[in-house]
C-alpha positions, 0 to 999 in steps of 0.5 A, a space after each residue: 535502545 542506545 541514544 548517546 551516540 547514534 553512529 555506534 552500536 554496542 555489544 553487551 558483555 557476555 551475550 554477544 548481542 548488539 544493541 542497535 538504534 531503531 533507525 539503523 534497523 530501519 534502513 537498508 544499508 548499515 542497519 541490515 549488515 548489523 543484523 542476522 541475515 534472516 532479519 534483513 529486508 528483501 531489498 537489502 539482499 543481492 539475490 533480490 529479483 528486481 522484478 520491477 527494474 529500471 527504465 519505467 516511466 513513473 513520476 518522480 517520487 511515485 509511491 506506487 512504483 516503490 510499493 510495487 517493487 517491494 511487494 513483488 520482489 518479496 512475493 518472488 522470494 517467497 515463491 522461489 521465483 515461481 510467480 506470475 503477475 496479472 496487472 489491471 489497466 492503470 498507472 502501474 501498467 502504463 508507466 511500466 510497459 510503454 510499447 514495445 518495452 517492459 520494466 517487468 522481469 517476471 511472467 506478467 499479463 495485462 488485463 482489462 481495467 476491471 477483470 484482473 482478479 478474474 484473469 488471475 483466477 484463471 491463471 491459478 486454475 490453469 497452473 493447477 490443471 497443469 500440475 504446476 502448484 508451485 507457481 503462485 499468482 499475484 493480481 495487482 491494480 490501483 484503487 480505481 481498478 480495484 474499488 470501483 471497476 473491478 469490485 465485482 470480479 474481486 468479490 467473486 475471487 473472495 467468495 470462491 477463495 481462489 488462490 490469488 494474492 490481490 494487491 491494491 496500490 491505493 493512490 486515492 484516484 484515477 491518476 493515469 487518466 487525469 486525476 478523477 475521483 475514485 471511491 477511495 478518494 478522501 472527502 473534500 479532496 479536489 480532483 478533476 471530477 470533484 472540482 473546487 466549486 459550490 458550497 462544499 468544494 471537493 469530494 462529497 462526504 459520505 461517499 466511497 467505500 473501504 475495500 479492506 473492510 469488504 474483504 474482511 467481511 468476506 472472511 477470506 484467509 488474510 487481509 492487510 493494509 500497509 504503507 510505503 512509510 513502513 517498507 519492512 512491515 510491507 515486506 513482512 505482510 506480503 511474505 505472510 500472505 504468500 505463506 497462505 493459500 486461498 484468497 488474500 488481499 493487501 492494500 498499500 497506501 502509495 501517495 501520488 505527488 502529481 495527483 495529490 499536489 505534493 512535493 515529490 520528496 514528501 512521499 514517505 513523509 505523507 505516507 507516515 503522516 497518514 498513519 500517525 493522524 489515523 487517516 489510514 489505519 494499518 491492520 491485519 485480519 484473518 478469516 474475518 477477524 482483525 488480528 493486529 494493528 499498527 499502533 500510534 505513539 502520538 496522534 498528529 493533527 490531521 491539518 499537518 497531513 492536509 496542508 502538504 497537499 494542494 488537493 486540500 488547499 481550498 480548506 485553508 484559504 483566507 482567515 478561517 479554516 473550513 469546518 470540514 477539517 474538523 469533520 476529517 479530524 473526527 474521521 481520523 479519531 473514529 479510525 483510531 477508536 475503531 481499531 484501537 490504534 492509539 498506544 496507551 503507553 
């Protein structure tokens, strides 16, 4: 990549290929006009569906609203507009559909907290019986409705290999009902049900579960983790998932400024740090085998991630750092070792 003048691009003599800066290709304005149309993001296209349109009630800096917009618009494009969404109860459902309004511009069904996967299975079966095989189905929910309340229905969907893409927007807690702990809440994090009390305040170590790993263990056709810090990668994974039939699962890291106690303008920064520390490994798996990972060039200490969030503020009170910070660092190191995330180059 050229580094001398960040405001210009250069054409190599004779081959007609432009050399572009990394940040240009990563943006959704100038960068996309400099690359061919098939390399541009869905959001850069005037033909995007705006499936989640303006007027919703999401908090400022909401990672879930951003992730849902990119994921569903990409799914809509891949399905040629023939898409039905089933939405579990949760933040995404509440802030997009305050009665009698809706910010959704596609057929959209609200299910109970825990049965989105089962309802989506029924919708897919109905479309198959009606001979409408061109109609695709997406189920979506937060980590509470996915990793806890909805896990049984989700596992059943995986075992039956139903033709549904399930998207989990992981903000690591029950944010809509008052920031309670879910099984995706990190260790030591403060929530309304894991208060800063006792000898080890915050969430208990050794609890919770990894639904991406559970999905991989079901050996379904496609499993991926993604992040709002890399929206092009998110679009690519949704597009790939929509090219496959059968059960598919994508889990997206979507920071919640309110629940995490972070500044609204830090959402993308936090999501990026989650990846670069090894806190949130990004990978793809097919039929029970990990096929690709998002490498880390330089591992960032986990303290840089934790200190931006008030839910971890109790770990840094006084002159001494809580010893559990070292345990969180060890957890990041273990993720990096397990998935081979550190780029040796």
